[in-house]
C-alpha positions in Angstrom: 0.0 0.0 0.0 1.3 3.5 -0.9 2.2 5.7 2.0 0.1 8.8 2.9 1.4 12.1 1.5 1.4 15.0 3.9 0.5 18.2 2.0 1.0 21.9 2.9 -1.2 24.4 1.1 0.5 27.7 0.5 -1.9 30.5 -0.4 -5.6 30.3 0.7 -7.2 32.5 -1.9 -10.0 31.8 -4.3 -8.5 28.9 -6.3 -7.4 27.1 -3.2 -11.0 26.0 -2.6 -10.8 23.7 -5.6 -7.4 22.3 -4.5 -8.4 21.7 -0.9 -11.6 19.9 -2.0 -9.6 17.7 -4.4 -7.2 16.7 -1.5 -10.2 15.9 0.7 -11.6 13.6 -2.0 -8.2 11.9 -2.1 -8.0 11.3 1.6 -6.8 7.7 1.2 -3.6 9.1 -0.4 -3.1 12.6 0.9 -3.7 14.6 4.0 -3.4 18.4 4.5 -1.2 19.0 7.5 -0.5 22.7 7.1 -2.3 25.8 5.8 -0.1 28.8 5.0 -1.2 32.4 4.3 0.0 35.8 5.5 -3.6 36.6 6.1 -4.5 34.1 8.8 -8.2 34.8 8.5 -8.2 33.2 5.0 -7.0 29.8 6.5 -10.0 29.6 8.9 -12.6 28.7 6.3 -10.6 25.6 5.4 -9.4 24.7 8.9 -12.9 23.7 10.0 -13.4 21.5 7.0 -10.2 19.5 7.3 -9.9 16.5 9.6 -7.5 16.1 11.4 -7.1 19.9 11.8 -4.0 21.2 10.0 -1.4 23.5 11.6 -1.8 27.2 10.6 1.2 29.4 9.6 1.5 33.0 8.4 4.7 32.4 6.5 6.5 29.7 4.4 9.6 30.2 6.7 7.6 29.0 9.7 6.1 26.0 7.9 9.5 24.9 6.6 11.0 25.1 10.1 8.1 22.9 11.3 8.7 20.6 8.3 5.9 18.1 8.9 4.9 17.8 5.2 6.2 16.0 2.2 4.6 18.1 -0.6 3.4 21.6 -1.0 0.7 23.1 -3.2 1.7 26.6 -4.2 -1.1 29.1 -5.1 0.4 32.5 -5.0 0.6 35.6 -7.3 2.7 34.7 -10.4 5.6 37.0 -9.5 6.4 35.1 -6.3 6.2 31.6 -7.9 9.9 31.4 -8.4 10.9 32.3 -4.8 8.4 29.9 -3.2 9.0 27.0 -5.6 12.8 27.1 -5.5 12.8 27.3 -1.7 10.5 24.3 -1.4 12.4 22.3 -4.0 15.7 23.0 -2.2 14.0 21.9 1.1 13.3 18.5 -0.5 9.6 18.9 -1.0 7.4 17.6 -3.9 5.9 20.8 -5.5 2.6 21.4 -7.2 2.8 24.9 -8.6 -0.4 26.6 -9.8 -0.3 27.8 -13.4 1.3 29.6 -15.1 4.8 28.5 -14.3 6.0 32.1 -13.7 5.4 35.7 -14.7 8.3 35.7 -17.2 10.4 33.3 -19.2 13.6 33.8 -17.2 11.9 32.9 -13.9 10.2 29.9 -15.5 13.6 28.6 -16.8 15.2 29.0 -13.3 12.3 27.0 -11.7 12.7 24.3 -14.3 16.5 24.2 -13.8 16.0 23.8 -10.0 13.3 21.1 -10.5 15.6 19.1 -12.9 18.2 18.8 -10.1 15.8 17.0 -7.7 14.0 14.7 -10.1 13.2 11.8 -10.0 13.6 11.9 -6.2 10.9 14.5 -6.0 8.0 15.4 -8.2 7.5 18.9 -9.7 4.3 19.6 -11.5 2.5 22.7 -12.8 -1.2 22.8 -11.9 -2.7 23.0 -15.4 -5.8 21.0 -15.2 -6.9 21.3 -18.9 -4.8 18.3 -19.7 -7.3 16.2 -17.7 -10.6 17.7 -18.8 -12.7 14.7 -20.0 -13.5 16.3 -23.4 -9.8 17.1 -24.0 -8.8 13.5 -23.2 -11.6 12.1 -25.4 -10.6 14.4 -28.3 -7.0 13.3 -28.0 -8.2 9.7 -28.1 -10.3 10.3 -31.3 -7.4 12.0 -33.0 -4.9 9.3 -32.2 -7.4 6.6 -33.4 -8.0 8.5 -36.7 -11.7 8.7 -36.0 -12.0 12.3 -37.2 -9.5 12.1 -40.0 -6.3 14.2 -40.5 -6.6 17.3 -38.2 -5.2 20.3 -40.0 -6.4 23.2 -37.8 -7.8 24.0 -34.4 -9.4 27.2 -33.0 -9.7 28.0 -29.3 -12.2 30.7 -28.2 -12.0 32.0 -24.7 -14.3 34.9 -24.1 -14.6 35.8 -20.5 -17.4 38.1 -19.3 -16.1 40.2 -16.4 -19.5 40.1 -14.7 -19.8 36.3 -15.0 -16.3 35.4 -14.0 -14.0 35.5 -10.9 -13.0 38.9 -12.0 -16.3 40.2 -10.8 -15.1 39.6 -7.2 -11.9 41.7 -7.6 -11.5 45.4 -7.0 -9.3 47.5 -9.3 -6.3 47.1 -7.0 -6.3 43.3 -7.1 -3.0 41.7 -8.1 -4.6 39.9 -11.0 -5.0 43.2 -12.8 -1.3 44.2 -12.3 1.0 43.4 -15.3 4.1 43.3 -13.1 2.6 40.6 -10.9 0.7 38.6 -13.5 3.2 38.9 -16.3 0.6 40.1 -18.7 -3.2 40.2 -18.9 -5.9 37.6 -19.8 -3.3 35.6 -21.8 -1.3 34.8 -18.7 -4.3 34.6 -16.4 -6.8 32.1 -18.0 -5.8 31.6 -21.6 -3.3 28.8 -20.7 -6.3 26.5 -20.2 -7.0 26.8 -23.9 -3.5 26.8 -25.2 -2.7 23.5 -23.5 -5.3 21.4 -25.4 -4.0 22.8 -28.7 -0.5 21.7 -27.8 -1.7 18.2 -26.8 -3.6 17.7 -30.1 -1.5 19.6 -32.6 2.1 19.4 -31.3 4.5 21.9 -29.8 4.6 25.5 -31.0 7.6 26.8 -33.0 6.5 30.3 -34.0 3.6 32.6 -33.1 2.1 35.6 -34.8 -0.4 37.6 -32.8 -1.9 40.8 -31.7 -2.9 42.0 -28.2 -4.7 45.1 -27.0 -6.2 46.7 -23.9 -9.9 46.8 -24.7 -12.8 47.5 -22.4 -11.4 46.5 -19.0 -9.7 49.6 -17.7 -8.5 48.0 -14.5 -6.4 45.4 -16.4 -3.0 46.7 -17.0 -2.1 43.9 -19.4 -3.9 42.7 -22.5 -7.6 42.0 -22.3 -7.8 41.0 -26.0 -5.6 38.4 -27.7 -5.6 37.0 -31.2 -2.7 34.6 -31.8 -1.9 32.2 -34.6 0.7 29.4 -34.4 2.3 29.3 -37.8 3.7 25.7 -37.7 0.9 23.8 -36.2 -2.1 25.8 -37.6 -3.8 26.7 -34.4 -5.4 29.9 -33.3 -6.4 31.3 -29.9 -8.9 34.1 -29.6 -9.2 35.4 -26.0 -11.1 38.4 -24.7 -12.0 39.7 -21.2 -14.9 42.1 -21.7 -17.6 43.9 -19.8 -20.4 43.2 -22.2 -22.4 40.0 -23.0 -21.7 36.5 -21.7 -18.8 34.2 -21.5 -18.1 31.8 -24.3 -15.6 28.9 -24.2 -15.0 26.4 -27.0 -12.4 24.7 -29.2 -13.0 23.7 -32.8 -11.1 21.0 -34.7 -10.9 20.9 -38.5 -10.0 17.7 -40.3 -9.8 16.1 -43.7 -11.5 12.7 -43.6 
């Protein structure tokens, strides 16, 4: 029987609800032993729902000194991903890092360099769940089996209505609107969920041509409109955070049969 994995949760903001619930559903394999957030009040909502009760910490330093966990789930603003991930990897922890990997390419490469030094003794993983969406897995199956012919193009549409999305909960000063913290705008925030399936189905990207602009969302310092075309694998991404109409999310595949 596999041993129980002791997990620390770093960052108890909005997305952590999904992660904590997933660990609770996996209670035969994982148990949350620590909740870490500089705002202690954010940990309280989760503390009551977890049995046995986890230890509460206001800093990663405190939790690492305590050291009673094997893995850590990092859910922090993008600009501090590198600092937290590298410290935990060097401390010998398995690391699950919420997407995107980092807020810029240099930071992402440094994280991957650090992760490569501890593998395979420890696991490092980016928390991009689109790879496991049932419809994405099924489409990959159908393409591999030749059921829909020779796929020559794919289009991803990710239109996010500000009023119908998590952005409706944020004030104008929220870090998810700040380009220095996020690394961009809607492309860095949510669009990775739609880029990942295209890479799974169509292959890796060699070259991209695209346009971005700041559209109707004045609070977002980065791009709120993206139109990108991958030259080599014939895939397009159209992403828009707007304050009119409703959200629309879909991916279309085009094939010769």
